[in-house]
C-alpha positions as CSV (number, residue, x, y, z in Angstrom):
1,M,111.5,158.0,120.5
2,F,115.3,156.8,120.6
3,N,116.3,155.4,117.0
4,F,118.9,153.1,115.8
5,F,120.8,156.1,114.3
6,D,120.7,157.7,117.6
7,K,121.9,154.7,119.8
8,L,124.8,153.9,116.2
9,K,125.6,157.4,117.7
10,N,126.6,156.8,121.2
11,T,127.7,153.3,120.9
12,V,131.0,155.2,118.1
13,S,130.9,158.6,120.5
14,K,134.3,157.5,122.3
15,T,136.0,156.8,118.6
16,A,134.3,159.7,117.4
17,Q,136.2,161.7,119.8
18,A,139.2,159.8,119.3
19,L,139.2,159.9,116.1
20,V,137.8,163.4,114.6
21,G,136.9,165.9,117.8
22,N,140.5,165.4,118.9
23,V,142.1,166.0,115.5
24,V,139.9,168.4,115.1
25,D,140.5,170.6,118.2
26,T,144.3,169.9,117.0
27,V,144.1,172.2,114.4
28,S,140.8,174.0,113.3
29,E,142.0,177.1,114.9
30,E,145.3,177.1,112.4
31,E,145.3,179.5,109.7
32,E,147.6,177.3,107.5
33,F,149.5,173.3,108.0
34,S,152.5,173.7,109.7
35,E,154.9,170.8,109.6
36,F,154.4,170.8,113.5
37,V,150.1,170.8,112.9
38,L,150.9,167.8,110.0
39,D,152.8,165.7,112.8
40,D,150.5,166.5,115.7
41,M,147.5,165.6,113.4
42,E,149.1,162.7,112.5
43,D,150.4,161.3,115.8
44,T,146.1,161.9,116.4
45,L,145.3,159.6,114.3
46,I,147.8,156.7,114.6
47,S,146.7,157.3,118.5
48,A,143.1,156.2,117.5
49,D,144.0,153.1,115.7
50,L,143.5,154.4,112.6
51,G,146.7,152.6,111.8
52,V,150.2,154.1,110.4
53,D,150.6,154.4,106.7
54,Y,146.9,155.9,106.4
55,A,147.3,158.3,109.0
56,S,150.4,158.7,107.4
57,E,149.2,159.1,104.3
58,L,146.2,161.3,104.7
59,V,148.6,163.8,106.3
60,D,151.1,163.8,103.3
61,K,147.6,164.9,101.2
62,L,147.2,168.0,103.2
63,R,151.6,168.7,102.7
64,G,152.6,171.0,100.1
65,Q,149.3,172.2,99.0
66,N,146.3,175.3,99.5
67,K,143.0,174.4,98.9
68,I,142.6,172.9,102.0
69,K,142.8,174.7,104.6
70,P,142.9,173.9,108.7
71,S,139.4,174.8,109.3
72,Q,137.5,172.0,106.9
73,V,139.7,169.4,107.8
74,K,136.7,168.0,109.3
75,E,135.3,167.9,105.8
76,F,138.4,166.3,104.3
77,L,138.5,163.4,106.4
78,Q,134.6,162.5,106.2
79,N,135.2,163.2,102.4
80,E,138.1,160.2,102.8
81,F,136.6,158.0,105.3
82,I,133.3,157.8,102.8
83,N,136.0,156.9,99.3
84,I,138.0,154.3,101.8
85,L,134.9,152.6,103.1
86,D,133.0,152.7,98.9
87,T,136.4,150.7,98.0
88,T,135.5,147.6,99.8
89,G,132.6,147.0,97.6
90,T,128.7,146.1,99.9
91,S,127.9,145.9,102.9
92,E,125.4,144.1,102.3
93,L,125.5,139.9,104.0
94,K,125.2,137.4,101.3
95,F,121.6,135.4,101.8
96,K,119.9,133.7,98.9
97,D,115.9,133.0,99.7
98,G,115.3,129.1,98.5
99,E,118.8,128.0,99.3
100,L,121.5,126.4,101.7
101,N,123.2,129.3,102.5
102,I,126.4,129.5,104.4
103,Y,128.4,131.2,106.8
104,F,132.1,130.4,107.9
105,I,133.1,132.6,111.0
106,T,135.9,133.2,112.1
107,G,137.9,135.3,114.9
108,V,140.4,134.6,118.2
109,N,139.3,133.2,121.0
110,G,137.2,136.2,123.1
111,A,136.7,138.0,120.2
112,G,133.4,137.8,120.6
113,K,132.8,134.8,117.8
114,T,130.7,132.3,119.5
115,T,128.2,135.9,121.0
116,L,127.9,136.8,117.2
117,I,126.6,133.5,115.6
118,G,123.9,133.4,118.6
119,K,122.7,136.6,118.0
120,L,123.4,135.7,113.8
121,A,120.8,132.6,113.9
122,Y,118.5,135.2,116.3
123,R,117.7,137.4,113.5
124,F,117.7,134.6,111.0
125,K,115.2,132.7,113.6
126,Q,113.6,135.7,113.4
127,E,112.3,136.2,109.3
128,G,111.4,132.2,110.2
129,K,114.6,130.9,108.1
130,R,115.7,127.5,109.3
131,V,119.0,127.8,111.3
132,L,121.4,124.6,112.4
133,I,124.8,125.5,114.0
134,A,127.8,123.2,113.4
135,A,129.9,123.7,116.7
136,G,133.1,123.7,115.1
137,D,135.7,124.3,118.2
138,T,135.3,120.8,119.4
139,F,138.3,120.3,121.5
140,R,138.1,123.4,123.8
141,A,134.9,123.0,126.5
142,A,133.7,125.7,126.4
143,A,133.4,127.0,123.5
144,E,131.1,123.4,123.0
145,E,128.8,124.3,126.2
146,Q,128.6,128.3,124.8
147,V,127.7,127.5,121.6
148,D,124.8,124.9,122.5
149,I,123.6,127.9,125.1
150,W,123.4,130.3,122.5
151,S,121.8,127.9,119.2
152,K,119.1,127.5,122.8
153,R,118.4,130.4,123.5
154,S,118.3,131.8,119.3
155,G,116.3,128.3,118.5
156,A,118.7,127.0,116.1
157,D,119.5,122.9,115.8
158,I,123.1,122.6,116.5
159,V,125.4,119.5,114.9
160,R,128.0,119.2,118.3
161,R,130.9,116.6,118.7
162,D,133.3,117.0,121.7
163,K,137.1,116.1,120.8
164,A,135.9,115.1,117.3
165,D,137.4,116.7,114.1
166,P,136.7,119.6,113.4
167,A,136.0,118.9,109.6
168,S,133.5,116.3,110.7
169,V,131.1,117.9,112.6
170,V,130.8,120.6,109.7
171,Y,130.5,117.8,106.8
172,E,127.9,116.4,109.3
173,A,126.4,120.2,109.0
174,I,126.1,120.2,105.5
175,Q,124.7,116.9,105.1
176,K,122.2,117.8,107.5
177,G,121.9,121.4,106.2
178,L,121.3,119.3,102.7
179,N,118.5,116.7,102.9
180,E,116.6,118.2,106.2
181,K,116.0,121.7,103.8
182,Y,117.6,124.5,106.2
183,D,118.6,127.7,105.4
184,V,121.7,128.8,107.1
185,I,124.0,127.1,108.4
186,L,126.9,129.2,110.7
187,V,130.2,127.3,111.6
188,D,132.0,128.0,115.0
189,T,136.1,127.7,114.9
190,A,138.7,127.7,116.8
191,G,140.6,130.7,116.9
192,R,144.3,129.3,118.6
193,L,146.1,132.1,117.7
194,Q,149.2,131.0,119.6
195,N,149.6,128.5,117.5
196,K,149.4,129.8,113.7
197,F,150.6,127.0,112.0
198,N,147.6,124.3,113.7
199,L,145.2,127.0,113.0
200,M,145.8,127.4,109.5
201,E,146.2,123.3,109.2
202,E,142.4,123.8,110.9
203,L,141.0,126.5,109.1
204,S,142.5,124.9,105.8
205,K,140.7,121.7,106.3
206,I,137.5,122.4,107.1
207,K,136.8,125.1,104.0
208,T,138.2,122.1,102.2
209,V,135.0,120.8,103.1
210,I,133.1,123.4,102.6
211,D,134.1,123.4,99.0
212,K,134.4,120.0,98.4
213,N,131.1,119.3,99.5
214,A,128.7,122.5,99.4
215,P,130.8,124.9,96.9
216,D,127.7,126.9,96.3
217,Y,126.4,127.3,99.6
218,L,128.9,129.6,100.4
219,R,128.1,132.9,101.4
220,E,130.1,134.7,103.5
221,S,133.9,134.1,105.8
222,I,133.3,136.2,108.2
223,L,136.2,137.3,110.3
224,V,134.9,138.4,113.9
225,I,137.1,141.1,115.4
226,D,136.8,142.6,118.9
227,A,136.7,146.5,118.0
228,N,138.7,147.0,121.6
229,T,141.9,145.6,119.9
230,G,142.4,148.2,117.6
231,Q,145.9,147.3,115.7
232,N,145.6,144.3,116.6
233,G,143.0,143.5,115.4
234,L,144.1,144.2,112.2
235,Q,147.6,141.5,112.4
236,Q,144.5,139.1,113.1
237,A,142.5,139.8,110.1
238,K,146.0,139.3,108.1
239,V,147.0,135.9,109.3
240,F,142.9,134.2,109.0
241,K,143.5,136.5,105.5
242,E,146.2,133.8,105.2
243,C,144.4,130.7,106.4
244,V,140.8,131.1,104.1
245,N,139.7,133.6,101.2
246,L,138.1,135.9,104.0
247,T,135.1,137.8,102.3
248,S,134.2,141.0,105.0
249,V,134.1,141.6,109.1
250,A,132.4,141.5,111.8
251,L,132.7,143.9,114.4
252,T,132.2,143.2,118.3
253,K,131.8,145.4,120.9
254,L,131.5,148.4,119.1
255,D,129.3,149.8,121.7
256,G,132.0,151.6,124.6
257,S,134.7,151.5,122.8
258,A,137.4,154.2,121.7
259,K,138.8,151.9,118.5
260,G,136.0,152.0,116.1
261,A,138.3,153.6,113.7
262,I,139.7,149.9,112.9
263,V,137.2,149.2,111.0
264,L,139.2,151.8,107.9
265,A,141.9,150.7,108.6
266,I,140.8,146.7,107.7
267,A,138.8,148.8,104.5
268,K,142.2,150.5,103.3
269,E,144.9,147.2,104.2
270,L,142.9,144.5,103.7
271,G,139.9,145.7,100.9
272,L,137.2,143.9,103.0
273,P,133.8,145.5,103.5
274,V,132.5,145.7,107.2
275,K,129.2,143.9,106.7
276,L,127.7,143.2,111.0
277,V,128.3,145.6,114.5
278,G,127.9,145.0,117.7
279,V,126.6,147.6,119.4
280,G,124.9,146.1,123.0
281,E,124.5,142.7,125.0
282,K,120.6,142.1,123.3
283,M,119.4,139.4,121.3
284,E,118.7,142.3,119.3
285,D,121.9,144.7,119.1
286,L,123.7,142.7,115.8
287,K,123.3,145.0,113.1
288,D,123.3,145.2,109.3
289,F,126.8,148.0,108.6
290,N,125.8,151.1,107.2
291,S,129.0,152.8,105.6
292,K,127.4,156.2,104.9
293,E,125.4,155.4,108.7
294,F,128.6,155.3,110.3
295,I,130.9,158.2,108.5
296,Q,127.5,160.7,109.6
297,A,127.2,158.6,113.4
298,L,131.3,159.8,113.6
299,F,131.2,163.5,112.2
300,E,127.2,164.6,113.5
């Protein structure tokens, strides 16, 4: 049977080739790590979207040492990647039974934020939870329609007020969630990066509403990143980290992307754990991120 690990291996196959296969092919036949070999390795890691600083740091560990040979580079990378993911803490999504659980979802337009909200709503509904979506991207008609469609598909309820102040929509959702004993509120937000100041103001205002009205129930501030954006995703993460206190990352569109190394770059640069990954189009194709399985899939 085609199990989830097989699917994950298939999902990250392009990333595995870019990040591991190409590096191993480049250096493993060499006798020693010459400057020429190390430069080639660094270039290959950078082109796989690991990030310039992290790629340089890894290669510097191999300079001037004689314990690790080029033939052992695969094992070296595997250990380094496991270590960096372990530093970010648990990849388990926070949830408390018998209480309201609020998830503040951010990300640029087009990252797959609304789709992720729909799939996450579906998952909670399948677990028997009462789910409410707060449609906080109120000034984009397409966003409002899309989140409405996803709420119907997933069976979740929705608070939607077109053109209203996003913070007021979230306030209304919190009151409804508390009064009517919902288990989950998923807060959709705008992602207009071209006007950074307005975006930061809007997100900060929503965060303030949550902090004032339901501070004990905010479980996660999740940044949604499209895996195909590579290093641009890292720049996005830095902007959103300025706006809100991010706790984790959800990586969408990982299937077919060769840029999945962004997981490692985010862990290295921002210290944020990836907690959710999108591995396909189906409602069930939103999975919990497991760092050990991810690394295993990359290196098998």
